[in-house]
C-alpha positions as CSV (number, residue, x, y, z in Angstrom):
1,X,-36.1,51.4,-11.9
2,X,-34.1,52.4,-14.6
3,X,-33.8,56.0,-15.9
4,X,-33.5,55.6,-19.9
5,X,-35.9,56.6,-22.0
6,X,-38.5,53.5,-23.5
7,X,-37.3,53.2,-27.5
8,X,-39.6,51.6,-29.9
9,X,-38.3,50.6,-33.5
10,X,-41.1,52.5,-35.8
11,X,-39.2,51.3,-39.7
12,X,-40.7,48.4,-41.7
13,X,-37.5,46.7,-43.6
14,X,-38.3,45.5,-47.1
15,X,-35.7,44.3,-48.8
16,X,-35.1,45.7,-52.1
17,X,-32.9,43.0,-53.7
18,X,-34.0,42.2,-57.2
19,X,-34.5,38.6,-57.7
20,X,-32.0,36.7,-59.7
21,X,-33.3,36.3,-63.8
22,X,-33.3,32.9,-62.9
23,X,-36.5,33.5,-60.7
24,X,-39.7,33.0,-62.5
25,X,-41.4,36.5,-62.0
26,X,-44.6,36.5,-60.9
27,X,-47.5,38.5,-58.2
28,X,-48.5,36.9,-55.7
29,X,-52.1,36.2,-54.5
30,X,-53.9,38.6,-52.8
31,X,-56.4,36.5,-51.3
32,X,-57.3,36.3,-46.9
33,X,-56.8,32.5,-45.7
34,X,-60.7,32.5,-45.8
35,X,-60.5,32.6,-49.9
36,X,-57.3,30.0,-49.9
37,X,-59.3,27.5,-47.9
38,X,-62.7,27.9,-49.8
39,X,-60.0,27.5,-53.5
40,X,-57.9,24.0,-51.2
41,X,-59.0,21.2,-52.2
42,X,-59.3,22.8,-56.1
43,X,-56.1,24.4,-55.9
44,X,-54.4,20.8,-54.6
45,X,-56.5,19.0,-57.7
46,X,-55.2,21.5,-60.3
47,X,-51.3,22.4,-58.5
48,X,-50.4,18.5,-57.9
49,X,-47.5,18.3,-60.6
50,X,-45.8,21.8,-59.3
51,X,-46.7,20.9,-55.5
52,X,-45.2,17.5,-55.4
53,X,-41.7,19.1,-57.2
54,X,-41.8,22.6,-54.9
55,X,-41.9,19.6,-51.9
56,X,-39.6,16.9,-53.6
57,X,-36.8,20.3,-54.2
58,X,-37.3,21.7,-50.4
59,X,-36.4,17.6,-49.1
60,X,-33.1,17.9,-50.8
61,X,-32.3,20.7,-50.1
62,X,-31.3,19.9,-46.7
63,X,-32.5,22.6,-45.1
64,X,-31.8,25.4,-47.8
65,X,-34.9,25.0,-49.2
66,X,-36.3,29.0,-49.1
67,X,-34.0,30.1,-51.3
68,X,-32.6,26.5,-53.8
69,X,-36.5,25.6,-54.2
70,X,-37.7,29.6,-55.3
71,X,-38.6,28.7,-58.8
72,X,-40.1,25.4,-58.2
73,X,-42.0,27.8,-55.1
74,X,-42.9,30.7,-57.9
75,X,-45.2,28.0,-59.9
76,X,-46.9,27.2,-57.1
77,X,-47.9,30.4,-57.1
78,X,-49.2,31.1,-60.2
79,X,-51.0,27.4,-60.6
80,X,-52.6,28.9,-57.6
81,X,-53.4,32.2,-58.5
82,X,-53.8,30.6,-61.9
83,X,-57.1,28.2,-60.1
84,X,-58.5,31.8,-57.9
85,X,-59.1,33.4,-60.9
86,X,-60.7,30.4,-62.5
87,X,-63.3,29.8,-60.0
88,X,-64.2,34.0,-59.6
89,X,-64.6,34.1,-63.7
90,X,-66.4,31.2,-63.2
91,X,-68.1,30.9,-59.8
92,X,-67.3,33.8,-58.0
93,X,-71.6,34.1,-56.6
94,X,-71.0,30.4,-55.1
95,X,-66.9,31.3,-54.1
96,X,-68.1,33.9,-52.1
97,X,-70.8,32.6,-50.1
98,X,-68.6,30.6,-49.6
99,X,-65.4,32.2,-48.5
100,X,-67.6,34.0,-46.3
101,X,-69.2,31.5,-44.7
102,X,-65.8,30.3,-43.6
103,X,-64.7,34.2,-42.5
104,X,-68.0,33.8,-40.6
105,X,-67.8,31.0,-39.4
106,X,-63.8,30.5,-37.1
107,X,-63.1,28.8,-40.5
108,X,-65.5,26.1,-39.8
109,X,-65.9,24.0,-42.6
110,X,-69.0,21.9,-41.1
111,X,-70.4,25.1,-40.4
112,X,-70.9,26.0,-44.2
113,X,-71.4,22.2,-45.9
114,X,-74.6,24.2,-47.8
115,X,-72.2,27.1,-49.8
116,X,-69.3,24.2,-49.7
117,X,-72.0,22.1,-52.2
118,X,-73.4,24.8,-54.4
119,X,-69.6,25.6,-54.2
120,X,-68.4,22.4,-55.1
121,X,-71.5,21.7,-58.0
122,X,-71.1,24.7,-60.4
123,X,-66.4,24.2,-60.0
124,X,-67.1,20.2,-60.6
125,X,-69.7,21.2,-64.3
126,X,-67.3,24.7,-65.3
127,X,-63.4,23.8,-64.3
128,X,-64.0,19.8,-64.1
129,X,-62.1,19.9,-61.3
130,X,-62.5,17.3,-58.6
131,X,-62.0,17.1,-54.5
132,X,-60.4,14.5,-53.0
133,X,-59.7,14.0,-49.4
134,X,-56.7,12.4,-48.8
135,X,-56.3,9.7,-45.7
136,X,-60.9,9.5,-47.0
137,X,-61.9,5.6,-46.2
138,X,-63.1,3.9,-49.6
139,X,-66.3,2.9,-49.1
140,X,-67.4,5.2,-46.8
141,X,-69.4,9.4,-48.4
142,X,-66.6,12.2,-48.0
143,X,-67.9,14.1,-45.4
144,X,-68.4,17.1,-47.7
145,X,-71.4,15.0,-49.5
146,X,-73.3,13.6,-46.3
147,X,-76.4,15.0,-46.1
148,X,-76.4,16.0,-42.6
149,X,-73.6,17.3,-40.5
150,X,-73.8,16.1,-37.3
151,X,-72.0,19.1,-35.3
152,X,-73.4,21.6,-37.4
153,X,-75.5,24.7,-36.8
154,X,-78.1,23.5,-38.9
155,X,-77.2,19.6,-39.0
156,X,-80.6,19.6,-41.8
157,X,-80.2,18.4,-45.4
158,X,-78.1,21.1,-47.3
159,X,-78.6,20.2,-50.4
């Protein structure tokens, strides 16, 4: 056995170097995974152009995307924050019910379709955002619009 005492580093390392002036300033969103997951499709709808620019920049940066694409990344964050703010302003009750359901059901979307439908109706009506799931077959009802869920704990009519 070793005679050396264990040493633990309990210090938090923070880089205090300010961002360059050419990078736009933006506050962090400050949301946990459940609210972000709840609003993800709406963020994708409104922020598609910014997301595409960011991903194109990262693709062209050849591994240096974290530094080279800060400007584009800040635009994505600012757009996502605006979506969260608008949902909180117009559909707070439905939004809270949905993300709390996700939080309490291990982020299983199929367990929260009732709350999701209410949130969708509010966002569609008040914000005009869409919910498109990539890869959804053309002639089938999208999973979030089905009246009955196969694997949910409460699979009955949820509208």
